[in-house]
N, C-alpha and C positions, 0 to 999 in steps of 0.2 A: 504494500500500500504506500502510495506516494505521500510524503510529508514535506511541507514547506514551513520553515520556522524563521520568522523575521525578528530582528532585534536592532537596537540602536536609536530608537525614537527617544523623544524627551522634550523638555522645555528649553527654548533658546530665544535670545533676544533678536530682534530684527537686525539683519546684517551678519548674523552668525552662521555657523555651519554644523551639519550633522552628517554622519555616515551610517547608512542603513545596511544591514546584512541580511541575507536570506540563504539558509542552508537547505539544500535539496537532498532528500534521502528516500530510500525505498523503491526507487524506480528500477525497471528492468531494462531500460534502454536509454540512450543519450537523447535528451530532448532536442528539438530543433532550436528552441529559443526560450528565453525567460523574459518576463516583463514586470514592470512596476506600475501600479495603479494607485489612485488615491480617492478617498471619498470624504468630502467636507460635510459638516452638519447641514441637513436640509438639501443637499445636492446629490446628483447622481455620481456614481463612480466614473472616474475619467482616467484615460491612459496618460502615463507620464513618460515612460521610456521602455525600450526593449533592446535585447542583444541576442544575436544568434550564438548558439553554444560553440560551434566548431570554428567559424570564421570571425566571430567577434564583431559582426556588423551591427551598428547601433541606429536607433531611431529615437527621436525626442519630440515631445509635444512642444508647441511654440512657447508655452509658459516655462519650459525647462531648458530650452536652448541657451547656451552660454553660462548657465548657472549650475546645472546638474550634470553629473557624469556617471554613466553606468559602466560596470566592468564585471568580469567573471574570473574565478579561479577554478579551472577545471580539475585541478588536483584535489581540491577540497570541496568540490560541488557547491560553491558559494557564489552568489551574485551580490554585488554591492551597488549602492546608489549614493554617491557623494553629492551632497547638496550644499551649495555655497550661496551667499547673499540671500539668505532666507528672508521672506517677508510674511506678514500676518496672513496674507491670502494663501500661503502654503500650508496653513494649519489644516490637518486632515489625518485620517487614518490611512496609512500606507500599506499596501498589500503587494506581495510578490505572487507571481503565477507562472505556471509552466505551459508552454506551447509545445505539444508533443511532436507535431509534424508541420511541415511548411503548409501554410494556408488553413491549418486547423484552428479551431477556437482554443482559448486557454482552458485547460481542463482540471487543473488542480490549483488551489489557492491556500495561502497561509492565513493565519488568524489576524494578522495586521499588527502594526505598531503605530502608536499615537505620536504625531509630531505637532507640537504647539509652538507657535512663534508669537512672542509678545512684542508690542510696539513700544 
């Protein structure tokens, strides 16, 4: 059974940084990619960033470009999201998810980690 466990969230002042981690375990095959999503109170979940597992190709939402950086450590089955220049509007629960195959929907999700940015 696939498990995704996020960590690294917390409370930070505007302009600060956080690094989120997501450890993938229990899978029987290498995923095509991994993604980060977030959900703010009263809003729908939105895409933040993704990375392909083998080639490391990345995508970012416009809100993340230039401030966030996604990376992966294939040895330790971990995906990271480095978030810099955080703003109050980045406050949300951040989730990582697995994309099993190219073009497939994300099929496994972590429990989320809370990020709160104070002004």
